[in-house]
DSSP file (Angstrom, degrees, kcal/mol; ACC not computed):
  #  RESIDUE AA STRUCTURE BP1 BP2  ACC     N-H-->O    O-->H-N    N-H-->O    O-->H-N    TCO  KAPPA ALPHA  PHI   PSI    X-CA   Y-CA   Z-CA
    1    1 A M              0   0    0      0, 0.0     4,-0.1     0, 0.0     0, 0.0   0.000 360.0 360.0 360.0 145.8  -23.7   43.7   47.0
    2    2 A T        -     0   0    0      2,-0.1     3,-0.1     0, 0.0     0, 0.0   0.138 360.0 -77.6-109.2  18.2  -24.0   44.3   43.3
    3    3 A G  S    S+     0   0    0      1,-0.4     2,-0.3     0, 0.0     0, 0.0   0.447  95.3 121.6  99.6   0.5  -24.8   40.7   42.2
    4    4 A R        -     0   0    0      1,-0.0    -1,-0.4     2,-0.0    -2,-0.1  -0.731  68.2-113.3 -95.7 152.1  -21.3   39.3   42.4
    5    5 A W    >   -     0   0    0     -2,-0.3     3,-1.1     1,-0.1    -1,-0.0  -0.662  18.5-147.1 -83.3 133.3  -20.4   36.4   44.6
    6    6 A P  G >  S+     0   0    0      0, 0.0     3,-1.3     0, 0.0    -1,-0.1   0.830  95.3  59.2 -71.6 -31.3  -18.1   37.5   47.3
    7    7 A W  G 3  S+     0   0    0      1,-0.2    -2,-0.0     3,-0.0    -3,-0.0   0.650  96.4  62.3 -75.6  -7.6  -16.2   34.3   47.5
    8    8 A R  G X  S+     0   0    0     -3,-1.1     3,-2.2     2,-0.1    -1,-0.2   0.245  73.3 139.8 -95.3  13.5  -15.2   34.6   43.7
    9    9 A H  T <  S+     0   0    0     -3,-1.3     3,-0.1     1,-0.3     0, 0.0  -0.356  73.1  10.6 -56.1 122.8  -13.3   37.8   44.6
   10   10 A G  T 3  S+     0   0    0      1,-0.3     2,-0.4    -2,-0.1    -1,-0.3   0.351  96.1 123.9  89.4  -8.1   -9.9   37.8   42.7
   11   11 A V    <   -     0   0    0     -3,-2.2    -1,-0.3     1,-0.0     3,-0.0  -0.756  62.3-123.7 -91.8 133.7  -10.9   34.9   40.4
   12   12 A S        -     0   0    0     -2,-0.4     2,-0.5     1,-0.1    -1,-0.0  -0.313  26.9-102.8 -74.3 154.4  -10.6   35.7   36.7
   13   13 A D        -     0   0    0      1,-0.1    -1,-0.1     2,-0.1     0, 0.0  -0.675  29.2-166.5 -81.1 123.9  -13.7   35.2   34.4
   14   14 A D    >   +     0   0    0     -2,-0.5     3,-2.1     2,-0.1     4,-0.4   0.294  39.6 134.2 -93.2   4.7  -13.2   32.0   32.4
   15   15 A R  T 3  S+     0   0    0      1,-0.3    -2,-0.1     2,-0.1     0, 0.0  -0.401  74.8  15.4 -62.0 130.7  -16.0   32.7   29.9
   16   16 A G  T 3> S+     0   0    0     -2,-0.1     4,-1.7     3,-0.0    -1,-0.3   0.312  91.1 114.0  93.3  -6.0  -15.0   32.0   26.3
   17   17 A A  H <> S+     0   0    0     -3,-2.1     4,-2.3     1,-0.2     5,-0.2   0.863  73.0  55.4 -67.0 -35.3  -11.9   30.0   27.4
   18   18 A L  H  > S+     0   0    0     -4,-0.4     4,-2.4     1,-0.2    -1,-0.2   0.862 105.3  52.5 -67.6 -34.7  -13.3   26.8   25.9
   19   19 A S  H  > S+     0   0    0      2,-0.2     4,-2.1     1,-0.2    -1,-0.2   0.926 109.7  48.2 -63.4 -43.9  -13.7   28.4   22.6
   20   20 A V  H  X S+     0   0    0     -4,-1.7     4,-1.6     2,-0.2    -2,-0.2   0.900 111.9  50.3 -61.2 -44.7  -10.1   29.6   22.5
   21   21 A E  H  X S+     0   0    0     -4,-2.3     4,-3.1     1,-0.2     5,-0.3   0.896 108.7  51.5 -63.8 -41.5   -8.9   26.2   23.5
   22   22 A L  H  X S+     0   0    0     -4,-2.4     4,-2.5     1,-0.2    -1,-0.2   0.906 107.9  52.4 -60.2 -42.4  -11.0   24.6   20.7
   23   23 A V  H  < S+     0   0    0     -4,-2.1    -1,-0.2     1,-0.2    -2,-0.2   0.849 115.6  41.9 -65.5 -33.3   -9.5   26.9   18.2
   24   24 A I  H  X S+     0   0    0     -4,-1.6     4,-0.6    -5,-0.2    -2,-0.2   0.901 121.5  37.4 -75.9 -46.5   -6.0   26.0   19.3
   25   25 A V  H  X S+     0   0    0     -4,-3.1     4,-2.6    -5,-0.2     3,-0.3   0.879 102.6  69.8 -79.4 -39.3   -6.5   22.2   19.7
   26   26 A A  H  X S+     0   0    0     -4,-2.5     4,-2.7    -5,-0.3     5,-0.2   0.885  97.2  49.4 -58.5 -45.7   -8.8   21.4   16.8
   27   27 A P  H  > S+     0   0    0      0, 0.0     4,-2.9     0, 0.0    -1,-0.2   0.921 112.4  50.3 -55.2 -44.1   -6.3   22.0   13.9
   28   28 A V  H  X S+     0   0    0     -4,-0.6     4,-2.5    -3,-0.3    -2,-0.2   0.942 112.9  45.0 -63.8 -45.5   -3.8   19.8   15.8
   29   29 A L  H  X S+     0   0    0     -4,-2.6     4,-2.4     1,-0.2    -1,-0.2   0.902 112.0  52.0 -63.6 -39.1   -6.3   17.0   16.2
   30   30 A I  H  X S+     0   0    0     -4,-2.7     4,-2.6    -5,-0.3    -1,-0.2   0.920 110.1  49.1 -61.7 -44.3   -7.5   17.3   12.6
   31   31 A A  H  X S+     0   0    0     -4,-2.9     4,-2.5    -5,-0.2    -2,-0.2   0.925 110.5  50.4 -62.3 -43.0   -3.8   17.0   11.4
   32   32 A V  H  X S+     0   0    0     -4,-2.5     4,-2.0     1,-0.2    -1,-0.2   0.934 111.1  49.1 -58.2 -46.5   -3.3   13.9   13.6
   33   33 A V  H  X S+     0   0    0     -4,-2.4     4,-2.0     2,-0.2    -2,-0.2   0.914 111.9  48.3 -63.2 -45.7   -6.5   12.3   12.2
   34   34 A L  H  X S+     0   0    0     -4,-2.6     4,-2.1     1,-0.2    -1,-0.2   0.868 109.4  53.4 -60.5 -39.0   -5.4   13.1    8.6
   35   35 A L  H  X S+     0   0    0     -4,-2.5     4,-2.4     2,-0.2    -1,-0.2   0.875 109.0  47.6 -64.8 -40.8   -1.9   11.6    9.3
   36   36 A L  H  X S+     0   0    0     -4,-2.0     4,-2.0     2,-0.2    -2,-0.2   0.856 112.5  51.0 -71.5 -33.4   -3.5    8.3   10.6
   37   37 A V  H  X S+     0   0    0     -4,-2.0     4,-2.2     2,-0.2    -2,-0.2   0.888 110.8  47.9 -66.0 -41.6   -5.8    8.2    7.5
   38   38 A A  H  X S+     0   0    0     -4,-2.1     4,-2.4    -5,-0.2    -2,-0.2   0.948 112.1  49.4 -70.4 -43.2   -2.8    8.7    5.2
   39   39 A A  H  X S+     0   0    0     -4,-2.4     4,-1.7     1,-0.2    -2,-0.2   0.896 111.2  50.4 -63.7 -37.6   -0.8    6.0    7.0
   40   40 A G  H  X S+     0   0    0     -4,-2.0     4,-2.1     2,-0.2    -1,-0.2   0.881 110.0  48.2 -64.9 -37.2   -3.6    3.6    6.8
   41   41 A R  H  X S+     0   0    0     -4,-2.2     4,-2.0     1,-0.2    -2,-0.2   0.859 109.2  53.9 -72.0 -32.5   -4.1    4.2    3.1
   42   42 A I  H  X S+     0   0    0     -4,-2.4     4,-1.8     2,-0.2    -1,-0.2   0.858 108.4  49.7 -61.9 -37.0   -0.4    3.7    2.5
   43   43 A Q  H  X S+     0   0    0     -4,-1.7     4,-2.6     2,-0.2    -2,-0.2   0.901 108.9  52.7 -70.6 -40.4   -0.6    0.3    4.4
   44   44 A V  H  X S+     0   0    0     -4,-2.1     4,-2.1     1,-0.2    -2,-0.2   0.899 108.7  49.8 -61.4 -39.4   -3.6   -0.7    2.2
   45   45 A A  H  X S+     0   0    0     -4,-2.0     4,-2.4     2,-0.2    -1,-0.2   0.905 109.2  52.9 -65.7 -41.7   -1.6    0.1   -1.0
   46   46 A T  H  X S+     0   0    0     -4,-1.8     4,-2.4     1,-0.2    -2,-0.2   0.933 108.7  49.5 -58.3 -47.0    1.3   -2.0    0.4
   47   47 A T  H  X S+     0   0    0     -4,-2.6     4,-2.0     1,-0.2    -2,-0.2   0.867 109.0  51.4 -59.5 -38.5   -1.0   -4.9    0.9
   48   48 A A  H  X S+     0   0    0     -4,-2.1     4,-2.4     2,-0.2    -1,-0.2   0.879 108.0  53.8 -64.2 -38.6   -2.4   -4.5   -2.6
   49   49 A M  H  X S+     0   0    0     -4,-2.4     4,-2.5     2,-0.2    -2,-0.2   0.936 109.4  46.9 -63.6 -44.5    1.2   -4.6   -3.9
   50   50 A Q  H  X S+     0   0    0     -4,-2.4     4,-1.9     1,-0.2    -2,-0.2   0.845 111.0  52.3 -66.6 -30.4    1.9   -7.8   -2.1
   51   51 A S  H  X S+     0   0    0     -4,-2.0     4,-2.3     2,-0.2    -1,-0.2   0.924 109.8  49.6 -66.7 -43.0   -1.3   -9.3   -3.4
   52   52 A A  H  X S+     0   0    0     -4,-2.4     4,-2.7     1,-0.2    -2,-0.2   0.921 110.9  49.3 -60.6 -44.5   -0.3   -8.3   -7.0
   53   53 A A  H  X S+     0   0    0     -4,-2.5     4,-2.0     1,-0.2    85,-0.2   0.886 111.0  50.1 -61.9 -39.7    3.2   -9.9   -6.5
   54   54 A G  H  X S+     0   0    0     -4,-1.9     4,-1.7     2,-0.2    -2,-0.2   0.895 113.0  45.4 -69.4 -40.0    1.6  -13.1   -5.2
   55   55 A A  H  X S+     0   0    0     -4,-2.3     4,-2.0     2,-0.2    -2,-0.2   0.894 112.7  51.0 -71.2 -39.3   -0.8  -13.4   -8.1
   56   56 A A  H  X S+     0   0    0     -4,-2.7     4,-2.5    -5,-0.2    -2,-0.2   0.880 109.7  50.2 -63.6 -38.6    1.9  -12.6  -10.6
   57   57 A S  H  X S+     0   0    0     -4,-2.0     4,-1.9     2,-0.2    -1,-0.2   0.879 110.1  50.1 -71.1 -35.7    4.2  -15.3   -9.1
   58   58 A R  H  X S+     0   0    0     -4,-1.7     4,-0.8     2,-0.2    -2,-0.2   0.920 112.4  48.4 -64.6 -41.2    1.4  -17.9   -9.2
   59   59 A A  H >< S+     0   0    0     -4,-2.0     3,-0.7     1,-0.2     4,-0.5   0.927 112.8  46.8 -63.5 -46.9    0.7  -17.0  -12.9
   60   60 A A  H >< S+     0   0    0     -4,-2.5     3,-0.7     1,-0.2    -1,-0.2   0.810 105.2  60.3 -65.5 -30.8    4.4  -17.2  -13.7
   61   61 A S  H 3< S+     0   0    0     -4,-1.9    82,-0.3     1,-0.2    -1,-0.2   0.750 105.8  48.0 -74.7 -18.5    4.9  -20.6  -12.0
   62   62 A I  T << S+     0   0    0     -4,-0.8    -1,-0.2    -3,-0.7    -2,-0.2   0.515  88.3 109.2 -95.7  -5.9    2.2  -22.3  -14.2
   63   63 A A    <   -     0   0    0     -3,-0.7     3,-0.0    -4,-0.5    -3,-0.0  -0.307  63.9-144.1 -68.6 154.3    3.7  -20.9  -17.4
   64   64 A L  S    S+     0   0    0     84,-0.1    85,-0.4    85,-0.0     2,-0.3   0.758  78.9  31.7 -91.9 -22.4    5.5  -23.3  -19.7
   65   65 A T  S  > S-     0   0    0      1,-0.1     4,-1.8    83,-0.1     5,-0.1  -0.819  79.2-115.9-125.5 166.4    8.2  -21.0  -21.0
   66   66 A S  H  > S+     0   0    0     -2,-0.3     4,-2.0     2,-0.2     5,-0.1   0.875 116.0  51.3 -70.5 -36.1   10.2  -18.1  -19.5
   67   67 A A  H  > S+     0   0    0      1,-0.2     4,-2.1     2,-0.2    -1,-0.2   0.894 110.5  49.2 -65.3 -36.2    8.8  -15.7  -22.1
   68   68 A E  H  > S+     0   0    0      1,-0.2     4,-2.7     2,-0.2     5,-0.2   0.892 109.3  52.8 -69.6 -36.3    5.3  -16.8  -21.2
   69   69 A A  H  X S+     0   0    0     -4,-1.8     4,-2.5     2,-0.2    -1,-0.2   0.894 108.9  49.6 -58.2 -45.0    6.1  -16.4  -17.5
   70   70 A E  H  X S+     0   0    0     -4,-2.0     4,-2.3     2,-0.2     5,-0.2   0.937 115.0  44.1 -63.7 -48.8    7.3  -12.8  -18.1
   71   71 A I  H  X S+     0   0    0     -4,-2.1     4,-2.0     1,-0.2    -2,-0.2   0.925 115.9  45.8 -68.0 -44.7    4.2  -11.9  -20.0
   72   72 A E  H  X S+     0   0    0     -4,-2.7     4,-2.8     2,-0.2     5,-0.2   0.901 112.8  49.6 -60.9 -45.1    1.7  -13.5  -17.7
   73   73 A A  H  X S+     0   0    0     -4,-2.5     4,-2.1    -5,-0.2    -1,-0.2   0.897 112.1  47.7 -63.9 -42.2    3.3  -12.1  -14.6
   74   74 A T  H  X S+     0   0    0     -4,-2.3     4,-2.3    -5,-0.2    -1,-0.2   0.899 114.8  46.5 -66.4 -41.6    3.3   -8.5  -15.9
   75   75 A E  H  X S+     0   0    0     -4,-2.0     4,-2.5     2,-0.2    -2,-0.2   0.898 113.5  47.3 -66.6 -44.4   -0.3   -8.8  -17.1
   76   76 A V  H  X S+     0   0    0     -4,-2.8     4,-2.8     2,-0.2     5,-0.2   0.913 112.0  49.7 -65.7 -42.1   -1.6  -10.3  -13.8
   77   77 A A  H  X S+     0   0    0     -4,-2.1     4,-2.3    -5,-0.2     5,-0.2   0.947 113.1  47.0 -63.6 -48.9    0.3   -7.7  -11.7
   78   78 A R  H  X S+     0   0    0     -4,-2.3     4,-2.1     1,-0.2    -2,-0.2   0.924 115.3  46.7 -54.3 -45.6   -1.2   -4.8  -13.8
   79   79 A T  H  X S+     0   0    0     -4,-2.5     4,-2.0     2,-0.2    -2,-0.2   0.884 111.5  49.8 -66.6 -40.5   -4.7   -6.3  -13.7
   80   80 A T  H  X S+     0   0    0     -4,-2.8     4,-1.4     1,-0.2    -1,-0.2   0.927 113.9  46.0 -64.2 -47.2   -4.5   -7.0   -9.9
   81   81 A L  H  <>S+     0   0    0     -4,-2.3     5,-3.2     1,-0.2     4,-0.5   0.862 112.5  48.7 -68.6 -38.3   -3.4   -3.5   -9.2
   82   82 A S  H ><5S+     0   0    0     -4,-2.1     3,-0.7    -5,-0.2    -1,-0.2   0.849 108.8  53.8 -74.4 -31.1   -5.9   -1.8  -11.4
   83   83 A E  H 3<5S+     0   0    0     -4,-2.0    -1,-0.2     1,-0.2    -2,-0.2   0.828 107.7  52.6 -66.4 -31.1   -8.8   -3.9   -9.9
   84   84 A S  T 3<5S-     0   0    0     -4,-1.4    -1,-0.2    -5,-0.2    -2,-0.2   0.591 124.8-105.9 -82.2  -8.1   -7.6   -2.6   -6.5
   85   85 A G  T < 5S+     0   0    0     -3,-0.7     2,-0.6    -4,-0.5    -3,-0.2   0.622  78.9 127.3 100.0  15.3   -7.8    0.9   -7.8
   86   86 A Y      < -     0   0    0     -5,-3.2     2,-0.6    -6,-0.1    -1,-0.3  -0.931  36.2-170.3-115.7 119.2   -4.0    1.6   -8.1
   87   87 A L        -     0   0    0     -2,-0.6    32,-0.3    -3,-0.1     2,-0.1  -0.937  20.0-141.5-105.7 108.8   -2.6    3.0  -11.4
   88   88 A C        -     0   0    0     -2,-0.6     3,-0.2     1,-0.1    30,-0.2  -0.421  12.0-151.5 -73.9 136.8    1.1    2.9  -11.4
   89   89 A A  S    S+     0   0    0     28,-3.2     2,-0.4     1,-0.4    -1,-0.1   0.906  95.8  10.3 -69.1 -42.9    3.1    5.7  -13.0
   90   90 A T  E    S-A  117   0A   0     27,-0.6    27,-1.9    -3,-0.0     2,-0.5  -0.996  73.7-166.9-134.3 134.0    5.7    3.1  -13.7
   91   91 A L  E     -A  116   0A   0     -2,-0.4     2,-0.5    -3,-0.2    25,-0.2  -0.976   5.7-177.6-121.4 122.5    5.2   -0.6  -13.2
   92   92 A T  E     -A  115   0A   0     23,-3.0    23,-2.7    -2,-0.5     2,-0.6  -0.970   3.0-173.2-122.9 126.7    8.2   -2.9  -13.2
   93   93 A V  E     -A  114   0A   0     -2,-0.5     2,-0.5    21,-0.2    21,-0.2  -0.950   3.8-168.8-125.6 118.0    7.8   -6.7  -12.9
   94   94 A E  E     -A  113   0A   0     19,-2.6    19,-2.6    -2,-0.6     2,-0.5  -0.904   5.1-162.0-103.8 128.1   11.0   -8.9  -12.5
   95   95 A V  E     -A  112   0A   0     -2,-0.5     2,-0.9    17,-0.2    17,-0.2  -0.941  13.9-164.5-115.1 124.9   10.6  -12.6  -12.8
   96   96 A D  E     +A  111   0A   0     15,-3.3    15,-1.8    -2,-0.5     3,-0.4  -0.848  21.5 167.5-103.7  90.9   13.2  -15.1  -11.6
   97   97 A D    >>  +     0   0    0     -2,-0.9     3,-1.5     1,-0.2     4,-0.5   0.018  32.5 120.5 -98.3  26.8   12.0  -18.1  -13.5
   98   98 A S  G >4  +     0   0    0      1,-0.3     3,-1.0     2,-0.2    -1,-0.2   0.780  68.3  66.1 -61.1 -27.2   15.0  -20.4  -12.9
   99   99 A G  G >4 S+     0   0    0     10,-1.1     3,-1.4    -3,-0.4    -1,-0.3   0.729  87.0  68.5 -68.6 -23.1   12.6  -22.9  -11.2
  100  100 A L  G <4 S+     0   0    0     -3,-1.5    -1,-0.2     1,-0.3    -2,-0.2   0.817  97.3  53.2 -66.7 -28.0   10.8  -23.5  -14.5
  101  101 A A  G << S+     0   0    0     -3,-1.0    -1,-0.3    -4,-0.5    -2,-0.2   0.323  79.1 122.5 -89.9  10.5   14.0  -25.2  -15.8
  102  102 A S  S <  S-     0   0    0     -3,-1.4     3,-0.1     1,-0.1     6,-0.1  -0.449  70.9-100.9 -71.7 143.3   14.3  -27.6  -12.9
  103  103 A P    >   -     0   0    0      0, 0.0     3,-2.2     0, 0.0    -1,-0.1  -0.148  49.9 -76.4 -62.6 156.7   14.3  -31.3  -14.0
  104  104 A L  T 3  S+     0   0    0      1,-0.3    41,-0.2    -3,-0.1    40,-0.1  -0.301 121.2  21.7 -55.6 131.6   11.2  -33.5  -13.7
  105  105 A G  T 3  S+     0   0    0     39,-3.3     2,-0.5     1,-0.2    -1,-0.3   0.352 100.8 105.0  89.4  -1.3   10.6  -34.6  -10.1
  106  106 A V    <   -     0   0    0     -3,-2.2    -1,-0.2    38,-0.4     2,-0.1  -0.934  67.9-134.0-111.7 121.4   12.7  -31.7   -8.7
  107  107 A S        +     0   0    0     -2,-0.5     2,-0.3    -3,-0.1    36,-0.1  -0.423  28.8 173.2 -76.0 152.4   10.7  -28.8   -7.1
  108  108 A G  E     - B   0 142A   0     34,-0.9    34,-3.0    -2,-0.1     2,-0.3  -0.893  19.6-130.4-145.4 174.2   11.6  -25.3   -7.9
  109  109 A T  E     - B   0 141A   0     -2,-0.3   -10,-1.1    32,-0.3     2,-0.5  -0.912   3.4-144.5-131.5 159.6   10.2  -21.8   -7.3
  110  110 A V  E     - B   0 140A   0     30,-2.3    30,-2.3    -2,-0.3     2,-0.4  -0.992  17.7-158.9-120.5 130.3    9.4  -18.7   -9.3
  111  111 A A  E     -AB  96 139A   0    -15,-1.8   -15,-3.3    -2,-0.5     2,-0.4  -0.921   6.8-171.0-112.1 135.5   10.1  -15.3   -7.7
  112  112 A V  E     -AB  95 138A   0     26,-2.6    26,-2.3    -2,-0.4     2,-0.5  -0.993   5.7-165.7-130.8 128.2    8.4  -12.2   -8.8
  113  113 A T  E     -AB  94 137A   0    -19,-2.6   -19,-2.6    -2,-0.4     2,-0.5  -0.955   6.9-164.9-113.0 123.8    9.2   -8.7   -7.7
  114  114 A V  E     -AB  93 136A   0     22,-2.8    22,-2.1    -2,-0.5     2,-0.4  -0.899   4.6-173.5-108.4 129.5    6.7   -6.0   -8.5
  115  115 A T  E     +AB  92 135A   0    -23,-2.7   -23,-3.0    -2,-0.5     2,-0.4  -0.989   6.8 177.7-127.7 131.2    7.7   -2.3   -8.2
  116  116 A C  E     -AB  91 134A   0     18,-3.1    18,-3.2    -2,-0.4     2,-0.6  -0.996  22.2-147.1-139.5 131.7    5.1    0.5   -8.7
  117  117 A D  E     -AB  90 133A   0    -27,-1.9   -28,-3.2    -2,-0.4   -27,-0.6  -0.894  26.7-175.6 -98.7 121.5    5.4    4.3   -8.4
  118  118 A L  E     - B   0 132A   0     14,-2.5    14,-2.6    -2,-0.6     2,-0.4  -0.908  28.0-115.4-117.4 145.0    2.2    5.8   -7.1
  119  119 A A  E >>  - B   0 131A   0     -2,-0.4     3,-1.5   -32,-0.3     4,-1.1  -0.657  17.8-139.6 -76.1 129.6    1.2    9.3   -6.6
  120  120 A L  H 3>>S+     0   0    0     10,-2.3     4,-3.2    -2,-0.4     5,-0.6   0.791 102.4  63.2 -61.5 -27.9    0.7   10.2   -3.0
  121  121 A A  H 345S+     0   0    0      9,-0.5    -1,-0.3     7,-0.3     8,-0.1   0.815 104.9  48.5 -64.5 -28.4   -2.4   12.3   -3.9
  122  122 A D  H <45S+     0   0    0     -3,-1.5    -1,-0.2     1,-0.1    -2,-0.2   0.815 124.7  24.8 -76.9 -32.9   -3.9    9.1   -5.2
  123  123 A I  H  <5S+     0   0    0     -4,-1.1    -2,-0.2     2,-0.1    -3,-0.2   0.751 129.6  25.5-106.5 -29.2   -3.2    6.9   -2.1
  124  124 A A  T  <5S-     0   0    0     -4,-3.2    -3,-0.2     1,-0.3    -4,-0.1   0.815 119.9 -22.0-103.5 -85.3   -2.9    9.2    0.9
  125  125 A L    > < -     0   0    0     -5,-0.6     3,-2.0     3,-0.1    -1,-0.3  -0.992  65.7-105.3-135.9 140.3   -4.6   12.5    0.8
  126  126 A P  T 3  S+     0   0    0      0, 0.0     3,-0.1     0, 0.0    -4,-0.1  -0.376 108.3  28.1 -63.2 140.7   -5.8   14.6   -2.1
  127  127 A G  T 3  S+     0   0    0      1,-0.3     2,-0.5    -2,-0.0    -6,-0.1   0.209  86.8 126.2  91.4 -13.7   -3.4   17.6   -2.7
  128  128 A L    <   -     0   0    0     -3,-2.0    -1,-0.3    -8,-0.1    -7,-0.3  -0.676  52.0-144.1 -80.3 124.2   -0.4   15.8   -1.2
  129  129 A G        +     0   0    0     -2,-0.5    -1,-0.1    -9,-0.2     2,-0.0  -0.289  48.3  44.4 -86.4 172.8    2.4   15.9   -3.7
  130  130 A G        -     0   0    0     -2,-0.1   -10,-2.3   -10,-0.1    -9,-0.5  -0.163  69.6 -97.7  90.0 175.6    5.1   13.5   -4.7
  131  131 A T  E     -B  119   0A   0    -12,-0.3     2,-0.4   -11,-0.1   -12,-0.2  -0.909  20.2-148.2-133.4 163.9    5.2    9.9   -5.4
  132  132 A R  E     -B  118   0A   0    -14,-2.6   -14,-2.5    -2,-0.3     2,-0.5  -0.988  14.3-132.7-131.6 140.5    6.2    6.8   -3.4
  133  133 A T  E     -B  117   0A   0     -2,-0.4     2,-0.4   -16,-0.2   -16,-0.2  -0.820  19.8-165.9 -94.1 124.1    7.7    3.6   -4.7
  134  134 A F  E     -B  116   0A   0    -18,-3.2   -18,-3.1    -2,-0.5     2,-0.4  -0.943   6.2-175.7-113.2 133.2    6.2    0.4   -3.5
  135  135 A T  E     +B  115   0A   0     -2,-0.4     2,-0.3   -20,-0.2   -20,-0.2  -0.991   5.5 172.8-130.0 140.7    8.0   -3.0   -3.9
  136  136 A A  E     -B  114   0A   0    -22,-2.1   -22,-2.8    -2,-0.4     2,-0.4  -0.990  11.5-160.7-142.8 145.3    6.8   -6.5   -3.1
  137  137 A T  E     +B  113   0A   0     -2,-0.3     2,-0.3   -24,-0.2   -24,-0.2  -0.985  10.3 179.5-128.7 139.8    8.3   -9.9   -3.7
  138  138 A A  E     -B  112   0A   0    -26,-2.3   -26,-2.6    -2,-0.4     2,-0.4  -0.988  14.3-148.3-139.5 148.4    6.5  -13.2   -3.8
  139  139 A L  E     -B  111   0A   0     -2,-0.3   -28,-0.2   -28,-0.2   -81,-0.1  -0.913  11.1-172.1-115.3 143.6    7.6  -16.8   -4.4
  140  140 A S  E     -B  110   0A   0    -30,-2.3   -30,-2.3    -2,-0.4     2,-0.0  -0.998  24.5-118.8-134.5 133.0    5.5  -19.5   -5.9
  141  141 A P  E     -B  109   0A   0      0, 0.0     2,-0.5     0, 0.0   -32,-0.3  -0.381  20.4-134.3 -70.0 150.6    6.4  -23.2   -6.1
  142  142 A V  E     -B  108   0A   0    -34,-3.0   -34,-0.9   -43,-0.1     2,-0.2  -0.914  31.3-106.6-102.0 127.5    6.6  -24.9   -9.5
  143  143 A D    >   -     0   0    0     -2,-0.5     3,-1.4   -82,-0.3   -37,-0.1  -0.354  25.8-147.5 -56.7 121.0    4.8  -28.3   -9.7
  144  144 A S  T 3  S+     0   0    0      1,-0.3   -39,-3.3    -2,-0.2   -38,-0.4   0.665  94.0  43.6 -68.1 -17.9    7.7  -30.8   -9.8
  145  145 A F  T 3  S+     0   0    0    -41,-0.2    -1,-0.3   -40,-0.2     2,-0.1   0.130  85.0 123.5-116.4  23.0    5.7  -33.2  -12.0
  146  146 A R  S <  S-     0   0    0     -3,-1.4   -41,-0.1     1,-0.1     2,-0.1  -0.379  74.2 -82.0 -78.8 160.1    4.3  -30.8  -14.5
  147  147 A E        -     0   0    0     -2,-0.1     2,-0.3   -43,-0.1    -1,-0.1  -0.372  47.5-152.8 -62.6 135.7    4.9  -31.1  -18.3
  148  148 A R              0   0    0      1,-0.1   -83,-0.1    -3,-0.1   -84,-0.1  -0.829 360.0 360.0-111.2 151.9    8.2  -29.6  -19.4
  149  149 A N              0   0    0    -85,-0.4    -1,-0.1    -2,-0.3    -2,-0.0   0.403 360.0 360.0-100.4 360.0    9.1  -28.2  -22.8
């Protein structure tokens, strides 16, 4: 015998196979992890958008006039998003303030829709191109016994 085991006759040598498997599997695993990170960050941005819409609708619902409601909603949405770390390429705030004109004693609502275009490189993964449009809508009740103009 020359130092080989007789019972391993005909069995191939597996030395180095783990390294080859790692080289093949590692990029796939890294891609899956990066995809999960990107999906999580997109979900966080969606939540921030919903929060901005909610804050904007609350601000609009306490305004006395339609013009004031538009200004307040836009400013609050912009501030909420920037405090969350999101700078929109385009920010659109649409206010349905028909509830502000409801008669005394009748409840109404104010609806605010916030639309924001964010670069995917800012929210998902650095180096990822393109933009994504996020839209969120929120309703806020108008106090039925508040002062009317």
